[in-house]
C-alpha positions in Angstrom: 84.1 129.1 132.2 83.9 126.1 130.0 80.8 125.4 128.0 78.1 122.9 129.1 78.2 119.5 127.4 75.5 120.3 124.9 77.5 123.2 123.6 80.5 121.1 122.8 78.8 117.9 121.7 75.2 118.8 120.6 74.7 115.6 118.5 76.0 113.3 121.3 73.9 115.2 123.9 70.8 114.2 122.0 71.7 110.5 122.1 72.5 110.7 125.8 69.3 112.6 126.5 67.3 110.0 124.7 69.0 107.2 126.5 68.2 108.9 129.8 64.5 109.4 128.9 64.3 105.7 128.0 65.9 104.9 131.4 63.4 107.1 133.2 60.4 105.4 131.4 61.7 102.0 132.6 62.1 103.5 136.1 58.5 104.7 136.1 57.1 101.4 135.0 59.3 99.5 137.4 58.3 101.8 140.3 54.6 101.3 139.6 55.0 97.5 139.7 57.2 97.8 142.8 54.5 99.5 144.9 51.8 97.1 143.6 54.1 94.2 144.6 54.9 95.7 148.0 51.2 96.4 149.0 50.1 93.0 147.7 52.7 90.9 149.5 52.3 92.8 152.8 48.5 92.4 152.5 47.7 96.1 152.9 46.0 96.6 149.5 45.3 93.8 147.0 43.6 94.4 143.6 45.4 91.8 141.5 45.2 88.0 141.7 48.1 86.3 143.4 48.8 84.5 140.1 49.5 87.8 138.5 51.9 88.7 141.2 54.6 86.9 139.4 54.1 88.9 136.2 54.3 92.0 138.3 57.5 90.7 139.9 59.0 89.9 136.4 58.1 93.4 135.2 59.5 95.1 138.3 62.8 93.2 137.9 63.3 93.5 134.2 62.3 97.1 133.8 64.4 98.3 136.8 67.5 96.1 136.9 67.9 95.7 133.1 66.3 98.6 131.3 66.6 101.5 133.8 70.2 100.7 134.8 71.7 99.9 131.4 70.0 102.7 129.4 71.4 105.1 132.0 74.8 103.4 131.9 75.1 103.8 128.1 74.3 107.5 128.5 76.9 108.3 131.1 79.5 106.1 129.4 79.0 108.0 126.1 79.4 111.2 128.1 82.6 109.9 129.8 84.2 108.8 126.5 83.5 112.0 124.6 84.3 114.3 127.5 87.6 112.6 128.6 88.9 112.1 125.1 87.5 115.5 124.0 86.2 114.1 120.7 82.8 113.1 119.4 81.8 109.6 118.4 83.2 108.2 115.2 79.9 107.6 113.4 76.7 109.1 114.9 74.6 106.7 112.7 76.3 103.7 114.4 75.6 105.3 117.8 71.9 105.7 117.0 71.9 102.2 115.6 72.9 100.5 118.9 70.5 102.7 120.8 67.7 101.7 118.5 68.5 98.0 118.8 68.4 98.3 122.6 65.1 100.1 122.5 63.5 97.6 120.1 64.8 94.7 122.2 63.5 95.9 125.6 60.2 96.8 123.9 59.7 93.3 122.7 60.6 91.8 126.1 58.3 94.3 127.8 55.4 93.5 125.5 55.9 89.8 126.3 55.8 90.5 130.0 52.8 92.9 130.0 50.8 90.6 127.7 50.7 88.2 130.6 48.1 90.4 132.3 45.5 89.5 129.6 44.0 86.3 128.3 43.5 87.8 124.8 46.8 86.4 123.7 48.9 83.4 124.7 52.0 85.6 125.0 53.4 85.8 128.5 56.8 85.9 130.3 56.1 85.4 134.1 59.6 84.0 134.5 61.0 86.5 137.1 64.2 88.4 136.6 66.1 85.0 136.9 64.6 83.6 133.8 66.2 80.1 133.7 64.4 76.8 133.2 62.0 75.3 134.0 60.3 78.6 133.8 59.4 79.3 130.1 58.6 82.5 128.4 57.2 83.3 125.0 60.0 83.5 122.3 59.4 87.3 122.0 60.8 87.7 125.5 64.0 85.9 124.7 64.4 87.5 121.3 64.0 91.0 122.9 66.8 90.2 125.4 69.1 89.0 122.6 68.6 92.3 120.7 69.1 94.3 123.8 72.3 92.6 124.7 73.6 92.8 121.1 72.9 96.6 121.3 75.1 96.9 124.4 77.9 95.0 122.6 77.7 97.5 119.7 77.7 100.4 122.2 81.0 99.0 123.6 82.4 98.8 120.1 81.5 102.4 119.6 83.4 103.4 122.8 86.4 101.3 121.7 86.4 102.9 118.3 86.6 106.4 119.9 89.5 105.3 122.1 91.4 103.7 119.2 91.0 106.8 117.1 92.2 109.0 120.0 95.1 106.6 120.7 96.3 106.8 117.1 96.5 110.6 117.5 98.0 110.4 121.1 100.2 107.3 121.1 102.2 108.1 124.2 99.3 109.4 126.4 97.9 107.4 129.3 94.2 106.4 128.9 92.1 109.1 130.6 90.6 107.8 133.8 86.9 108.0 132.8 87.7 106.2 129.5 89.7 103.6 131.3 86.7 102.9 133.6 84.4 102.6 130.5 86.7 100.2 128.7 87.4 97.9 131.6 83.7 97.7 132.4 82.9 96.9 128.8 85.4 94.1 128.6 83.9 92.6 131.8 80.5 92.9 130.2 81.6 91.1 127.0 82.9 88.2 129.0 79.9 88.0 131.4 77.3 88.1 128.7 78.7 85.0 127.0 76.9 82.9 129.5 73.4 84.4 129.1 73.9 84.5 125.3 74.6 80.8 125.3 71.7 80.1 127.6 69.2 82.0 125.4 70.5 81.2 121.9 71.4 77.5 122.4 68.7 76.4 124.9 65.9 78.8 126.0 64.9 80.3 122.7 64.9 77.0 120.7 63.0 75.4 123.6 60.3 78.1 123.6 60.0 77.9 119.8 59.5 74.1 120.1 62.7 73.3 118.2 64.0 71.2 121.2 61.7 69.3 123.6 63.7 69.7 126.8 66.6 71.6 128.3 68.9 70.9 131.2 67.6 73.2 134.0 70.8 73.2 136.0 72.9 74.0 132.9 70.7 77.0 132.0 70.7 78.1 135.6 74.5 78.0 135.8 74.9 79.9 132.5 72.5 82.5 133.8 74.5 83.0 137.0 77.7 83.1 134.9 76.1 86.4 133.8 73.8 87.1 136.8 76.5 88.1 139.3 78.8 90.1 137.1 75.8 92.1 135.8 75.6 93.5 139.4 79.0 95.0 138.8 77.9 96.2 135.3 75.3 98.4 137.2 77.7 99.2 140.1 80.8 100.3 138.0 79.2 103.4 136.5 78.0 104.3 140.0 81.6 103.8 141.2 82.8 106.0 138.3 80.5 108.7 139.5 81.9 108.3 143.0 85.4 108.6 141.7 85.2 111.4 139.2 82.1 113.4 140.2 81.8 113.1 144.0 85.2 114.7 144.7 84.4 117.5 142.4 81.0 118.4 144.0 82.8 118.0 147.4 85.1 120.9 146.4 88.3 118.9 146.1 90.1 116.3 143.9 90.3 112.5 143.6 92.7 111.2 146.1 94.4 108.6 143.8 94.0 107.9 140.1 96.2 104.8 140.3 94.0 103.3 143.0 90.9 103.9 140.9 92.6 102.0 138.0 93.5 99.1 140.3 89.9 98.9 141.5 88.5 98.6 137.9 91.2 96.1 136.9 90.2 94.0 139.9 86.5 94.1 138.9 87.4 93.1 135.4 89.3 90.0 136.5 87.3 88.9 139.5 83.7 89.7 138.7 82.8 86.8 136.4 84.2 83.7 138.1 81.9 84.1 141.1 78.4 83.3 139.9 78.3 79.8 141.4 78.0 81.4 144.9 74.3 82.0 143.9 74.0 78.2 143.6 75.2 77.0 147.0 71.9 75.1 147.4 72.0 73.5 144.0 72.7 69.8 144.6 74.1 69.2 141.1 77.3 71.2 141.7 80.1 69.7 143.8 81.0 71.4 147.1 84.6 72.0 145.9 83.4 74.1 143.0 81.2 76.1 145.4 84.2 76.7 147.6 86.2 78.1 144.7 83.4 80.4 143.9 83.2 81.5 147.6 87.0 82.3 147.6 86.7 84.3 144.4 83.8 86.2 145.8 85.7 87.1 149.0 88.5 88.6 146.9 85.9 91.0 145.5 85.8 92.7 148.9 89.2 94.2 148.1 88.1 96.7 145.3 85.1 97.7 147.4 87.3 98.4 150.4 89.8 100.3 148.2 86.9 102.4 146.9 85.6 103.2 150.3 89.1 104.4 151.3 89.7 106.5 148.1 86.3 108.1 148.0 86.1 109.0 151.6 89.7 110.4 151.4 88.6 112.5 148.4 85.6 113.8 150.2 87.7 114.8 153.2 90.1 116.6 150.9 87.2 118.5 149.5 85.8 119.3 152.9 89.1 120.6 154.1 89.4 122.8 151.0 86.1 124.3 152.2 87.4 125.0 155.6 86.6 121.8 157.4 88.7 121.0 160.5 89.2 118.3 163.1 89.0 114.5 163.0 85.3 114.5 162.2 84.4 118.2 162.0 85.3 118.2 158.3 82.0 116.3 157.7 80.0 119.5 158.5 81.9 121.4 155.7 80.6 119.1 153.0 77.9 120.5 150.7 75.0 118.6 152.2 72.5 121.0 150.6 73.6 119.9 147.1 71.3 117.0 146.0 74.1 115.7 143.7 76.5 115.3 146.6 74.0 114.2 149.2 72.4 111.6 147.0 75.7 110.0 146.1 77.0 110.2 149.7 73.9 108.5 151.0 74.1 105.9 148.3 77.6 105.1 149.3 76.6 104.8 152.9 73.9 102.3 151.9 76.4 100.4 149.9 78.6 99.9 152.9 75.7 98.3 154.7 75.1 96.1 151.5 78.7 95.0 151.8 78.1 93.5 155.2 75.0 91.6 154.1 76.8 90.6 150.9 79.5 88.9 153.0 76.8 86.8 154.6 75.5 85.8 151.1 79.0 84.9 149.9 79.8 82.5 152.8 78.7 78.9 152.1 77.6 77.8 155.5 75.6 80.9 156.6 74.2 81.4 153.1 72.2 78.2 153.6 70.2 80.1 156.3 69.2 83.1 154.2 69.4 82.0 150.6 65.7 81.7 149.7 64.5 84.3 152.2 63.6 88.0 152.2 67.2 88.7 153.4 68.4 88.4 149.8 65.7 90.8 148.6 66.8 93.3 151.2 70.4 93.0 150.1 69.8 93.7 146.4 67.6 96.7 147.3 70.6 98.1 149.0 72.9 97.4 146.0 71.0 98.0 142.8 68.0 99.7 144.6 70.1 102.3 146.4 73.8 102.3 145.7 73.0 102.3 141.9 69.5 103.8 141.6 70.1 106.6 144.1 73.5 107.5 142.6 71.9 107.6 139.1 69.0 109.8 140.3 71.4 112.1 142.1 73.8 112.6 139.2 70.7 113.1 136.9 70.5 116.5 138.6 73.9 117.4 137.2 73.5 115.6 133.8 70.1 116.9 132.8 71.2 120.5 132.5 74.3 119.4 130.7 72.5 117.5 128.0 69.4 119.7 127.7 70.9 123.1 128.2 68.2 123.9 130.7 68.5 124.7 134.4 67.3 122.2 137.0 63.7 122.9 137.9 64.2 122.7 141.7 67.3 121.9 143.8 65.1 121.8 147.0 62.8 119.2 145.6 65.9 117.3 144.4 67.4 117.3 147.8 64.1 116.2 149.4 63.8 113.4 146.9 67.2 111.8 147.6 66.6 112.0 151.4 63.1 110.5 151.1 64.6 107.6 149.0 67.2 107.0 151.6 64.7 107.0 154.5 62.3 104.8 152.6 65.0 102.2 151.7 66.2 102.2 155.3 62.7 101.1 156.5 62.3 98.6 153.7 65.7 97.0 153.6 66.0 96.8 157.4 62.6 95.0 157.6 63.5 92.7 154.7 66.8 91.6 156.3 65.1 91.0 159.6 62.3 89.0 158.0 64.8 86.9 156.2 66.4 86.0 159.5 63.0 84.7 160.5 62.8 82.5 157.4 60.3 84.6 155.6 60.5 83.3 151.9 61.1 85.4 148.8 59.5 85.1 145.4 56.1 84.3 146.6 52.8 86.3 146.8 51.7 84.3 149.8 54.5 84.2 152.4 52.3 82.9 155.2 51.7 79.2 155.6 49.0 77.3 157.6 50.3 76.1 161.0 53.6 78.0 160.7 54.6 81.1 162.6 57.5 83.6 162.1 58.5 84.5 165.6 60.5 87.7 165.8 63.0 88.2 168.6 62.1 92.0 168.6 58.9 93.4 167.3 56.4 91.3 165.3 55.6 90.2 161.8 53.0 93.0 161.7 55.7 95.5 162.4 58.0 94.1 159.7 55.2 94.2 157.2 54.3 97.8 158.1 58.0 98.8 157.7 58.1 97.2 154.2 54.9 98.9 153.2 55.9 102.3 154.6 59.3 102.0 152.8 57.5 101.2 149.5 55.2 104.2 149.9 58.1 106.5 150.6 60.1 105.2 147.6 57.0 105.9 145.4 56.8 109.4 146.8 60.5 109.9 146.1 59.9 108.7 142.5 57.1 111.2 142.1 59.4 114.0 143.2 62.1 112.8 140.9 59.8 112.8 137.8 58.4 116.2 138.8 62.0 117.6 138.6 62.7 115.8 135.3 59.5 117.1 133.7 60.0 120.6 135.2 63.5 120.7 133.8 62.4 119.6 130.4 59.8 122.4 130.3 62.3 125.1 131.3 63.8 127.4 128.7 67.5 127.3 127.6 69.9 128.8 130.1 73.3 130.4 129.7 74.2 129.9 133.4 75.0 126.2 133.4 78.0 124.6 135.3 81.0 123.7 133.2 81.3 120.2 131.8 84.1 119.0 134.0 85.0 116.1 136.3 87.4 115.9 139.2 91.1 116.4 139.0 93.5 114.2 140.9 96.0 114.6 143.8 97.9 111.6 142.4 97.5 111.4 138.7 98.0 108.7 136.0 101.7 109.5 135.8 101.9 107.8 139.2 100.2 104.6 138.0 102.4 101.8 136.6 102.1 101.5 132.8 101.0 97.8 133.2 97.6 99.0 134.5 96.8 100.3 131.1 97.5 96.9 129.5 93.9 95.9 128.8 95.0 92.8 126.8 96.8 91.4 129.8 94.0 91.9 132.3 91.4 90.5 129.9 93.6 87.4 129.4 93.9 86.9 133.1 90.1 87.3 133.4 89.5 84.6 130.8 91.9 82.2 132.5 90.1 82.6 135.8 86.7 82.1 134.2 88.0 78.9 132.5 89.4 77.7 135.8 86.2 78.4 137.7 83.6 77.1 135.2 85.1 74.4 132.9 84.8 71.5 135.3 81.4 72.5 136.9 79.9 72.8 133.4 81.4 69.5 132.2 80.1 67.8 135.3 76.6 69.2 134.8 76.5 68.1 131.2 77.9 64.7 132.0 75.1 64.1 134.6 72.1 65.6 132.8 73.2 66.0 129.1 73.0 69.2 127.1 69.3 69.1 127.0 68.6 67.3 130.3 65.7 65.1 131.4 62.1 65.5 130.2 60.6 68.4 132.1 57.4 70.3 132.0 57.8 74.0 131.3 56.4 76.4 133.9 54.2 78.2 134.8 51.7 75.3 135.0 48.1 75.3 136.0 47.1 74.4 139.6 45.4 71.3 138.2 48.7 70.2 136.8 50.4 70.8 140.1 47.9 68.6 141.9 48.4 65.8 139.3 52.2 66.0 139.7 51.9 65.8 143.5 49.5 62.8 143.2 51.9 61.1 140.9 54.9 61.8 143.1 53.0 60.5 146.2 52.0 57.3 144.3 55.6 56.8 143.1 57.0 57.2 146.7 54.4 54.8 148.1 55.2 52.2 145.5 58.9 52.5 146.2 58.4 52.0 149.9 56.3 48.8 149.5 59.3 46.4 149.7 60.4 48.1 152.9 57.0 47.6 154.5 56.9 44.0 153.4 60.2 43.4 155.3 58.5 44.7 158.4 60.7 47.8 158.6 58.9 50.9 159.9 58.5 53.7 157.4 
């Protein structure tokens, strides 16, 4: 039997282990803020001011969807590169360098967010996860994000260096599938982060430092969503990688098709970035034609997801039949449902199928208008990053922890219970959020009820929806407690000689069946760049032409309640003055 990963790559295992622990710390912080947010919004238990709710919301978003996901990603990508190429990183000091840069960056951003809970300093960053203008954070927040993103760029360079060195020694070999997945994802990330880098370095950071007086809100918003939608695939693609190379293995079989997996990752590379404007259907400063192009691009992204569903399910069926499964559906009973690694990933994939249906609603222009600023969207991304990604990452942790620590998993039974409790909790929460969104319940607010307005449910009541959301949040918190109990229990275990081998799934149809052009990363990157230029050049030029690079004079937010009242009074006076000539003509207002 082959050695565990830590036996073959002890130095790299330490880096991966540290990245995982950083990821888990962010998961713990984000989980705490998540339950506070859930209980406050549903009204079951409130111990913070509603004004602090937005700081809680910012911390929940940044710690979970930036720090937790990306620290875990760099860990499994480093594992994938070193395992599939069978070589260590080229320079371990460089590897620790990019990890350190990421750690310093997220620490600075985290300090800026958490400082918002105290009046002892003027540092704050209550700007939500979508941190575009007119919301303004302290410069420390933006500086931290810059360092974090640069750290991920250097991580990508580290992975490419390993591949180039391997390629020089193996000039006629096809790129191993895990390495291919890492490289295509990294290329997509390089392209996507150009938008957020421009937004921060050219506009938001100088604005927060007082170097420029104003920014163009629509421009920074568009640059954010240039990055904001493909970042979803930056989280999802490592989960996809696990479904392709790990799920078939734990199912007892092989990956159905290596070529199809490569096609999927090529499609994500070329289609992920030119779709961000579909988050801006309600922005009046962008022409409808540009929004239609974004909608078309988004609909094409259904193809790699459908191909993934087919390939992964076919691989699972192959594994089940190797285990003695028979019949059209009887093979499902032969799958290893008592294995938390398998069950967690399978349930995550099932939730992602549901997320695909709600995602199609979000992507369509006309029906998106009904749900865009409602709880529906919150329910959708709790199915994507909150389950498809988070549950997959937690499930594969039960395989990776022994590999990078050399210690046996503390409890497989607790692990199995944890992934099931997460699935049940998210079923309650996301179901209620989607239904509440259909009633028009707004998102991004601590006080969703308005005087003289009622949300009338066709089935059930608002009370029932609030109870489901609160119950879901509590179950998710219980699941996190079980997860961390297993992580701590494993860390305290002694070294074991009975660990599974560091292997990933073989293939029924291998890379030799894939056209050589699939490995032409330069070609696919060039096509991706052309599509981005086509999708974004004219919208950005139009936005700049209307509002200039730095836009009209705007007040940075958050603002005090007194300021809001003054602004409302000024607006009312302005409208009244504008309507005076109409009244003089005897026309009814």
